[in-house]
C-alpha positions in Angstrom: 16.3 19.9 -47.9 13.4 19.6 -45.5 11.9 23.7 -44.7 12.0 24.7 -41.1 9.4 27.2 -40.9 6.5 25.8 -39.0 3.5 24.8 -40.8 1.3 23.7 -37.4 -1.9 25.4 -39.0 -2.1 23.6 -42.0 -1.3 20.2 -39.9 -3.9 21.0 -37.2 -7.1 22.1 -40.2 -5.6 19.0 -42.0 -7.0 16.9 -38.7 -9.9 17.8 -37.7 -10.9 17.7 -41.2 -10.7 13.9 -40.7 -12.3 14.6 -37.4 -15.4 15.8 -39.0 -15.2 13.2 -42.1 -15.5 10.7 -38.7 -18.3 12.2 -37.4 -15.9 12.2 -33.9 -17.3 16.0 -31.5 -14.1 17.6 -31.1 -13.3 20.5 -28.8 -11.0 23.2 -30.1 -8.2 24.9 -28.0 -10.2 27.9 -25.8 -13.3 25.6 -26.2 -14.8 24.2 -23.0 -15.1 20.6 -22.9 -16.9 20.2 -19.2 -15.8 21.1 -15.6 -13.9 18.6 -14.8 -11.5 18.7 -17.1 -11.1 22.2 -17.6 -10.7 23.1 -14.3 -7.9 20.3 -14.3 -6.1 22.1 -17.6 -6.4 24.9 -15.4 -4.9 24.2 -12.1 -1.6 21.6 -13.5 1.0 24.0 -14.2 1.2 24.8 -17.7 4.0 23.6 -20.5 6.5 25.6 -19.4 5.8 24.9 -15.8 4.3 28.1 -15.1 0.5 29.1 -13.2 -1.0 29.5 -16.3 -3.9 28.0 -18.2 -3.3 24.3 -20.1 -4.9 24.7 -23.9 -4.5 20.6 -26.3 -4.9 21.9 -29.5 -8.3 19.2 -30.2 -9.9 17.5 -27.1 -12.5 14.5 -27.8 -14.2 12.5 -25.4 -14.7 9.1 -26.4 -17.9 6.9 -25.7 -18.2 3.1 -25.9 -20.4 0.7 -26.5 -19.9 -0.6 -22.7 -20.4 3.3 -21.8 -16.2 4.1 -20.9 -15.6 7.4 -21.1 -12.4 8.6 -21.8 -10.8 12.0 -22.7 -8.1 12.1 -25.4 -5.8 15.5 -25.5 -4.3 16.2 -28.6 -0.9 18.3 -29.7 -0.2 19.3 -32.6 3.3 20.5 -33.7 4.5 21.4 -37.5 8.6 21.1 -38.3 10.6 18.0 -39.1 11.7 16.1 -36.1 8.7 17.9 -33.3 6.4 14.5 -32.5 8.5 13.1 -29.9 11.5 13.6 -27.3 12.6 10.5 -25.2 14.7 10.5 -22.8 18.2 8.0 -22.1 16.0 5.4 -21.4 14.0 5.5 -23.9 11.2 7.2 -22.7 9.4 10.1 -23.1 10.4 12.4 -21.5 9.0 15.3 -19.6 10.7 16.9 -16.8 13.9 16.7 -16.1 15.7 18.4 -13.2 18.8 20.6 -13.7 21.7 19.4 -11.1 24.1 22.4 -12.4 23.6 25.9 -13.1 23.5 26.6 -16.9 22.5 30.4 -18.8 19.0 29.5 -19.1 18.4 27.3 -15.8 19.0 28.0 -12.0 19.9 24.8 -9.7 17.3 22.7 -8.7 15.1 23.8 -11.9 12.9 22.2 -13.7 13.4 21.8 -17.3 9.5 21.8 -19.9 11.3 22.2 -22.7 10.4 18.6 -24.2 6.6 19.3 -23.3 6.7 22.7 -25.0 8.5 21.6 -27.9 7.0 18.1 -28.5 3.7 16.6 -30.1 3.8 13.5 -28.0 5.3 15.3 -24.7 3.1 18.0 -24.6 -0.3 15.7 -24.6 1.3 13.6 -22.9 1.7 16.4 -19.9 -2.3 16.9 -21.0 -3.1 13.8 -20.3 -1.5 13.8 -16.8 -3.3 16.7 -15.8 -6.4 15.8 -16.6 -6.1 12.8 -14.5 -3.7 14.3 -11.7 -6.0 17.6 -10.8 -9.1 16.8 -12.2 -11.7 13.9 -10.3 -13.6 12.3 -12.9 -11.6 10.3 -15.1 -8.8 7.4 -14.2 -7.2 7.1 -18.2 -6.5 9.4 -21.3 -5.7 9.3 -24.4 -2.2 11.3 -25.8 -1.9 11.9 -29.0 0.8 14.1 -30.9 0.4 15.1 -34.5 2.8 16.3 -36.2 3.6 17.3 -40.1 6.1 18.7 -42.3 6.7 20.1 -45.7 9.9 18.7 -47.2 11.3 19.5 -50.3 9.0 18.6 -52.6 6.3 20.3 -51.5 4.5 17.8 -50.4 3.2 17.4 -46.3 4.7 14.8 -44.6 2.6 13.8 -41.3 3.1 11.3 -38.1 1.1 10.1 -35.2 2.1 9.1 -32.0 -0.5 7.1 -30.0 -0.5 6.4 -26.1 -2.4 5.8 -23.0 -1.7 7.2 -19.4 -4.1 5.8 -16.7 -4.0 5.7 -13.1 -3.8 2.2 -12.3 -0.3 2.7 -14.3 0.8 5.3 -12.7 0.5 7.7 -15.1 3.2 5.8 -16.9 2.6 6.7 -21.4 2.4 3.7 -23.0 2.1 3.3 -26.8 -0.8 1.7 -28.3 0.3 0.9 -32.1 1.3 2.9 -35.5 -1.4 5.1 -37.1 -1.7 6.7 -39.6 -4.2 9.1 -38.9 -7.0 9.6 -36.4 -10.3 7.0 -37.9 -9.3 4.5 -34.5 -11.6 7.5 -32.9 -14.1 7.3 -35.2 -17.8 5.1 -33.8 -17.2 2.0 -35.2 -13.6 1.2 -34.1 -13.9 2.0 -30.5 -14.7 -1.4 -29.2 -11.7 -3.0 -31.4 -9.4 0.5 -29.6 -10.9 -0.3 -26.0 -9.3 -4.0 -26.0 -6.0 -3.0 -27.3 -6.3 -0.6 -24.3 -7.0 -3.7 -21.9 -3.5 -5.0 -22.8 -0.8 -2.5 -21.6 -0.6 -3.1 -18.5 2.9 -2.4 -16.9 6.0 -4.7 -16.7 7.4 -5.2 -12.9 10.5 -3.2 -13.9 7.9 -0.7 -15.2 6.4 -0.7 -12.1 9.5 -0.6 -9.8 11.2 2.3 -12.1 7.5 4.2 -11.7 7.0 4.0 -8.0 11.0 5.1 -6.9 10.0 7.9 -9.0 6.9 8.8 -6.9 8.9 7.8 -4.3 11.5 10.7 -5.0 9.1 13.2 -5.9 6.7 12.7 -2.5 10.3 12.7 -0.7 11.3 16.0 -2.0 8.2 17.5 -1.8 7.5 16.5 1.8 11.3 17.5 3.1 10.0 20.6 1.4 7.2 21.3 2.9 8.7 20.3 6.4 11.6 22.5 6.0 8.4 25.6 5.3 7.0 24.5 8.7 10.3 24.5 10.4 11.4 28.0 9.3 8.4 30.3 8.3 6.0 28.7 9.9 7.5 27.2 13.0 5.4 24.3 13.7 5.8 22.3 16.8 7.8 19.0 15.3 4.8 16.7 17.4 2.0 18.6 15.3 3.7 17.4 12.0 2.4 14.1 10.9 -0.8 14.6 12.4 -1.3 18.3 10.6 -0.1 16.7 7.1 -2.3 13.4 7.8 -5.7 15.4 8.2 -5.3 17.4 5.7 -4.6 15.0 3.2 -8.0 13.1 4.1 -9.4 16.2 3.6 -7.9 17.2 0.5 -8.9 14.0 -1.0 -12.7 13.8 -0.7 -14.4 10.6 -1.9 -15.5 10.5 -5.7 -19.1 11.4 -6.1 -20.0 11.7 -2.8 -17.3 14.6 -0.7 -15.3 17.2 -2.6 -12.4 17.5 -1.6 -11.0 20.7 0.7 -11.1 23.4 -1.7 -8.0 25.8 -0.2 -10.9 28.7 -0.7 -13.1 27.5 2.0 -10.4 28.5 4.1 -11.3 32.4 4.5 -9.4 32.9 8.1 -13.2 33.0 10.1 -12.6 33.3 14.0 -15.7 32.2 14.9 -15.5 28.8 17.7 -17.3 26.7 15.1 -16.3 27.9 11.2 -12.2 28.2 11.7 -9.9 27.1 9.2 -9.2 24.4 11.8 -12.9 23.7 12.7 -13.5 23.9 8.4 -10.6 20.7 7.7 -11.7 18.6 11.1 -15.7 18.3 9.5 -14.0 17.3 6.2 -12.0 14.7 8.2 -14.7 13.3 9.5 -16.9 13.5 6.7 -14.3 11.5 5.1 -14.1 8.8 7.7 -18.0 9.0 7.7 -17.8 7.8 4.4 -15.2 5.1 5.0 -17.1 3.4 7.4 -14.6 3.2 10.1 -16.1 1.7 13.5 -17.0 4.2 16.0 -14.3 4.2 18.6 -11.5 4.2 15.6 -13.1 7.3 14.1 -13.3 8.4 17.7 -9.5 8.2 18.5 -8.8 10.2 15.3 -11.1 13.0 15.4 -9.6 12.9 18.6 -5.9 13.3 18.2 -6.4 15.8 15.2 -8.8 18.1 17.4 -5.4 19.3 19.4 -3.7 20.6 16.5 -6.6 21.8 14.5 -9.2 22.9 17.1 -7.1 23.0 20.4 -3.8 24.6 19.2 -4.1 28.4 17.3 -2.6 27.1 14.2 -6.2 28.7 12.8 -5.7 32.2 13.9 -5.1 34.4 11.3 -2.3 36.9 10.9 -2.9 39.1 8.2 -5.8 37.6 6.8 -4.0 33.9 6.1 -4.0 31.4 9.0 -1.1 29.2 9.3 -3.5 26.1 8.6 -4.2 27.4 5.9 -0.4 28.2 4.3 0.2 24.4 5.1 -2.8 23.2 3.3 -2.3 25.0 -0.3 1.2 23.0 -0.2 -0.6 20.0 0.6 -3.6 20.6 -2.0 -0.7 22.1 -4.5 2.6 19.2 -4.3 1.1 16.5 -2.4 -2.5 15.5 -3.2 -1.4 15.1 -7.1 1.3 12.8 -6.4 -0.7 10.7 -4.4 -3.6 10.4 -6.9 -1.4 8.4 -9.4 0.0 6.3 -7.1 -0.5 2.8 -6.1 -0.5 1.2 -2.7 2.5 3.1 -2.1 3.2 3.2 1.6 2.8 6.8 1.9 2.5 7.3 5.9 5.7 5.9 6.9 7.4 8.1 3.9 5.5 11.0 5.5 6.7 9.7 8.9 10.5 9.0 8.3 10.7 12.4 6.7 9.2 14.2 9.5 10.8 12.5 11.6 14.6 12.9 10.2 13.9 16.4 12.2 13.0 15.6 15.2 16.0 15.5 17.9 15.0 12.0 19.1 16.1 11.4 23.1 18.6 7.7 23.6 17.9 7.8 20.5 19.5 4.2 20.4 16.9 3.0 21.9 14.1 4.3 19.6 12.0 1.8 18.5 9.8 4.2 15.8 12.1 3.6 12.5 10.0 2.8 9.9 11.0 -0.4 7.8 11.9 0.8 3.8 9.6 0.1 1.6 12.1 -2.0 -1.0 13.0 -4.5 2.3 9.0 -4.7 3.2 8.5 -6.0 -0.4 11.7 -8.8 -0.1 10.6 -10.0 3.3 6.5 -10.6 1.4 8.1 -12.4 -0.7 9.8 -14.4 1.4 6.8 -15.2 3.2 5.6 -17.0 -0.5 2.7 -13.8 0.1 -0.4 -15.0 -2.6 -3.9 -14.0 -3.3 -5.0 -16.9 -0.6 -2.3 -15.8 2.5 -3.7 -14.5 5.8 -1.3 -11.9 7.0 -1.0 -10.0 10.7 1.4 -8.2 12.3 2.4 -7.2 15.7 3.9 -4.4 15.4 2.7 -2.5 12.4 4.5 0.8 12.9 2.7 2.3 9.5 1.7 -0.9 8.6 3.8 -0.6 5.7 4.6 -4.7 6.2 0.8 -5.0 5.0 0.5 -2.8 2.1 3.7 -4.6 0.6 1.4 -7.8 1.1 -1.6 -6.2 -0.3 0.2 -5.1 -3.4 1.6 -9.0 -4.1 -2.5 -10.4 -3.4 -4.0 -8.1 -5.7 -1.0 -8.5 -8.4 -1.9 -12.4 -7.5 -5.4 -12.3 -7.5 -5.4 -10.4 -11.0 -3.3 -12.8 -12.9 -5.1 -15.9 -12.1 -9.2 -14.5 -11.4 -10.5 -13.9 -15.6 -13.6 -13.2 -13.7 -14.2 -9.3 -13.2 -17.5 -9.8 -10.7 -14.9 -12.8 -9.2 -12.2 -10.4 -9.1 -13.9 -7.8 -7.9 -15.2 -10.1 -4.9 -11.9 -11.4 -3.9 -9.9 -7.6 -3.7 -12.8 -6.8 -1.8 -12.4 -10.5 0.8 -8.7 -9.4 0.6 -9.2 -5.6 1.8 -11.5 -6.8 4.8 -10.5 -9.9 6.0 -7.7 -11.5 5.1 -4.9 -8.6 6.6 -5.0 -7.3 10.0 -2.2 -5.1 12.3 -1.7 -4.5 15.3 0.0 -1.2 16.6 0.3 0.2 20.6 1.4 3.5 20.1 -2.0 6.1 19.1 0.5 8.2 17.1 1.3 5.7 14.9 -1.7 3.2 15.7 -3.5 6.4 13.1 -0.9 6.8 10.5 -1.2 3.2 9.8 -5.4 3.3 9.9 -4.1 6.2 7.4 -2.1 4.4 5.2 -4.3 1.3 5.0 -7.3 4.1 3.8 -5.3 5.6 0.9 -4.1 1.9 0.0 -7.3 0.6 -0.7 -9.5 0.8 2.6 -7.8 -1.7 4.1 -8.2 -0.3 7.0 -11.1 -3.1 9.0 -8.8 -4.7 11.0 -5.9 -2.3 12.2 -6.2 -2.4 16.0 -5.3 -0.7 18.8 -4.1 -2.7 21.7 -0.8 -3.9 23.3 -0.5 -6.8 21.1 1.3 -9.5 23.8 -0.9 -8.1 26.7 -4.4 -7.3 25.0 -5.0 -8.8 21.5 -6.4 -12.2 21.5 -5.8 -13.4 17.8 -9.5 -13.2 16.6 -10.9 -10.2 14.5 -12.3 -7.4 16.4 -14.9 -6.1 13.8 -17.3 -6.8 10.7 -18.6 -10.1 10.1 -16.1 -12.2 11.2 -15.6 -10.6 15.1 -14.2 -13.2 17.1 -13.6 -15.7 14.6 -10.3 -16.6 15.3 -7.8 -15.2 12.2 -6.9 -17.6 10.0 -2.9 -16.4 10.0 -0.8 -17.9 7.2 2.2 -15.3 7.2 3.3 -12.9 9.8 5.5 -10.3 8.7 7.2 -8.5 12.5 9.9 -5.3 12.5 9.3 -5.6 16.5 10.7 -2.9 18.7 13.9 -4.0 19.8 14.3 -3.0 23.5 10.8 -5.7 24.4 12.0 -8.9 25.6 14.2 -11.1 23.6 15.1 -8.8 21.3 11.4 -8.6 20.6 11.5 -12.5 19.6 9.0 -12.5 22.8 6.6 -11.2 20.1 7.3 -14.0 17.4 7.1 -16.5 20.3 3.1 -15.0 21.0 2.3 -14.5 17.3 3.7 -18.5 15.7 1.5 -20.2 18.7 -1.4 -18.7 17.6 -0.5 -20.2 13.4 -1.1 -23.7 12.8 0.8 -23.1 9.7 2.2 -20.8 7.1 5.6 -18.8 7.2 7.1 -16.6 9.4 9.9 -13.4 8.2 11.7 -11.4 10.9 13.3 -8.2 10.5 14.9 -8.3 14.0 18.6 -6.8 15.7 20.8 -10.0 14.9 22.4 -10.6 18.1 18.7 -12.3 19.7 19.4 -15.3 17.5 23.1 -15.4 19.3 21.3 -15.9 22.3 19.7 -12.4 22.5 16.6 -13.9 22.0 16.8 -16.1 24.4 14.3 -18.2 26.2 11.9 -17.6 23.1 14.2 -18.4 20.4 14.6 -22.2 21.9 10.8 -22.5 22.5 10.3 -21.3 18.4 11.8 -24.1 17.7 10.3 -26.4 19.7 7.1 -26.4 16.9 8.6 -23.8 13.7 11.5 -24.2 11.7 14.1 -21.8 11.2 14.7 -21.6 7.1 16.8 -19.4 6.6 18.9 -16.6 8.3 20.2 -13.6 5.8 22.3 -11.1 7.8 21.2 -7.5 6.4 23.1 -4.6 5.0 22.7 -1.6 6.6 19.1 -0.5 6.0 18.3 1.7 8.3 21.5 3.4 7.9 21.3 6.7 9.8 18.1 5.9 11.9 18.6 3.0 14.2 22.3 1.9 15.1 21.8 -1.8 14.9 23.2 -4.8 12.9 19.7 -6.9 11.2 18.8 -10.2 10.5 16.0 -11.8 8.6 14.9 -14.8 10.2 12.7 -16.9 8.2 10.5 -19.4 9.4 8.4 -22.8 7.9 5.4 -22.8 11.0 3.8 -25.8 12.5 6.5 -28.1 11.6 9.1 -28.7 14.6 12.9 -28.0 14.1 14.6 -31.0 13.1 18.3 -31.1 14.1 19.6 -32.6 10.3 17.6 -30.0 8.7 19.5 -27.7 6.5 19.3 -24.2 7.2 19.9 -21.1 4.4 22.2 -18.8 5.3 23.1 -15.8 3.4 24.9 -13.1 3.4 23.5 -10.1 2.0 26.2 -7.2 3.5 26.8 -6.2 -0.2 23.2 -5.7 -1.8 23.4 -3.3 -3.9 22.4 -0.2 -2.7 25.0 2.8 -1.6 23.4 4.6 1.4 23.6 7.6 3.2 21.8 10.4 5.5 21.6 13.5 4.4 18.8 14.7 6.0 18.3 17.3 3.3 19.1 14.9 0.3 16.5 13.4 -1.5 15.7 9.6 -1.5 17.9 9.1 -4.9 20.6 10.8 -2.8 20.7 8.6 0.3 20.1 5.2 -1.6 21.6 4.8 -5.1 21.7 1.1 -6.3 25.4 0.8 -7.6 26.0 -2.5 -8.1 22.4 -4.7 -9.5 20.5 -4.3 -6.5 17.1 -5.1 -7.5 18.8 -8.2 -9.1 20.9 -9.0 -5.8 17.6 -9.4 -4.0 15.7 -11.2 -6.5 18.3 -13.5 -5.7 17.8 -13.9 -2.2 14.3 -14.9 -2.6 15.1 -17.6 -5.2 18.0 -18.8 -2.3 15.8 -19.2 0.1 12.9 -19.9 -2.0 14.5 -22.3 -4.0 18.1 -23.3 -3.4 21.7 -22.7 -4.5 21.4 -23.6 -8.7 20.4 -19.4 -8.3 23.0 -18.2 -7.7 25.0 -15.6 -9.8 25.4 -12.4 -7.8 26.4 -14.4 -4.5 29.5 -16.5 -4.4 29.2 -20.3 -1.9 31.2 -18.3 0.5 28.0 -15.9 0.7 25.7 -19.0 0.6 25.6 -22.2 1.9 23.8 -24.5 4.2 24.2 -25.9 7.3 22.9 -27.3 10.6 21.2 -25.5 13.9 21.3 -26.9 17.4 17.8 -26.7 19.0 19.3 -24.1 21.7 18.0 -20.9 19.7 21.5 -19.6 19.7 23.4 -20.1 16.5 20.9 -19.1 14.3 23.3 -16.0 12.9 25.6 -16.6 9.3 29.0 -15.6 11.2 28.8 -18.6 13.0 28.0 -20.6 10.6 30.9 -19.1 8.4 33.8 -21.3 7.8 37.4 -19.9 7.4 40.3 -21.9 5.7 42.7 -20.8 8.0 45.5 -23.2 6.2 47.9 -21.3 4.3 48.9 -22.4 0.2 51.6 -21.9 -1.9 50.2 -18.8 -3.3 49.3 -17.2 0.2 53.5 -17.8 0.8 54.2 -16.4 -2.5 51.7 -13.2 -2.0 53.1 -13.0 1.3 57.1 -13.3 0.5 56.1 -10.9 -3.2 54.8 -7.9 -0.6 57.7 -7.9 1.7 60.3 -8.0 -1.6 58.0 -4.8 -2.8 57.8 -2.7 0.5 61.8 -3.6 0.9 63.2 -2.4 -2.4 60.7 0.7 -1.4 62.7 1.8 1.3 66.5 1.2 -0.7 65.1 3.4 -2.9 63.9 5.9 -0.6 67.0 5.5 1.4 65.1 4.9 4.5 66.8 1.4 5.0 70.8 0.8 4.8 72.1 -1.4 1.4 74.0 -4.0 3.4 70.9 -4.8 5.4 69.6 -5.1 1.9 69.9 -9.4 1.4 68.0 -12.2 -0.3 
């Protein structure tokens, strides 16, 4: 029988001697390593969730021949069964949320037990701390080591080695099985680095991690908004700009601009050195390094001055300004999340969370409702976006469609381009030349610019114009200025109060396209006459490929029934052309609209939602052979006229009104069951009971 006493110190000494034998320099628990790692471990929550420091048992910094420097964080345990703890899905358990009261945890309190008790879990926690709270590293190795004394007195050791990187959302990936630390020996480092290159996340893992980040972001934004509402009493019209500006001030730019430290906000009263100016100066430096055009930068700064300078939020109350109070929350709660995200529509989420608390006059006419990320991703796939796509949006909002398109474009480039230098050039081209969005509203325009900056500097062609009256269809800056933007993908969720329920935008954009595909999310009755005369005109040069009746994707935010219409651009519609009609009212999600509830509560995958969205993409792109979750009553093909008023699913749905023998038998069965129940209850006279 194994002994229960911990032998952690003996195990730690054993592996330190291993490292000595391999001539690997290591740092002990309390030994300083370097400024960035030491500060990151100090700032991150401790293993127990508190504010104390983090102390990995052993720390190493490896360097390959290609000058690739990777920190290695090790945690040692000394009891049987203490190497690793996995959750119900087989992933390393880090922090869980309690949802009901227990003897030791309050409702909603985080449980750090797995991080404290298990070696791999603790090592991954330290790796996350280095990457999230530091600024010098994008990848880290987490090594969990455990040893225990068996009944015969011998020592059994075990090792778990995992790779954690920002590009993989900090999702720990097992590298290989090891029985010692020789993989850290200098002569083995290049082989070890090659193994790391094979550890990209699967699409399922990326989707899972993205949802986790979104839920965490959703929860923390709601908390910060509640503080601004109840404690600080910040004007609702200031909140989006406050958070957006503070994000820019807090990000900094690697090796060029230090992120704003909360300690720099000291509550000064000087006109040019108070907290508001300090934040604004950091924002301006950030924008300068992003090389924004002067007019774009000037507009953003002008919008932010009203919040950071002209208002009185910078004035200290008992030594601390409201700006500092908010920034401390942003610095601790939001910036660490963003540093781990990858092409996540951050500002769309920000805007929707904050505006949940605003009472909008004429809410039924409110057009500022952003399309959920899972829908923008879905529509980009329907548009067949790839690395050679040129994508534009005539009512860009927070640029959610462009973010989804950019994600697909970059992923496609990574799959198809094998040369690192060629791939880097293509990624730059995608961000600088292949995405364009136009937004009329100034505050929303600023969100779009911020979103594309944060998602990878794709802000070059985000324009502040009226797309119907001002935009000419050309690049307006950069090397290609005044050249036509060669759009071959159009993605749009237009303001439904515009002419033709918003189809006026579609006609305008498609008139400037030669080929490609357009995917439009719009009020469904625009396709049954509400979009005339634009819908009729569109068919003269474009083919309606699909009509998708959507579920209530805007639950509680927009009281309209929507549909997605898919067009092949530049091909006049032929009345013989079969259009694909899909009833997507059951998309697998169950929704509710509770303002203070988490995204996980308000949007639940209750019936294979991911598979259903993928199936509709396959149905639209490839046809009925991909039917699985949907029936032939929910997917069929039919022709339309050229009148532009018969595009909806229900207009083509065939309902068989001729009763069958089974229908007759079922009616009689129901009648007899009802009659018998009446007799049993005494509600019917016996003489009325006749068969």
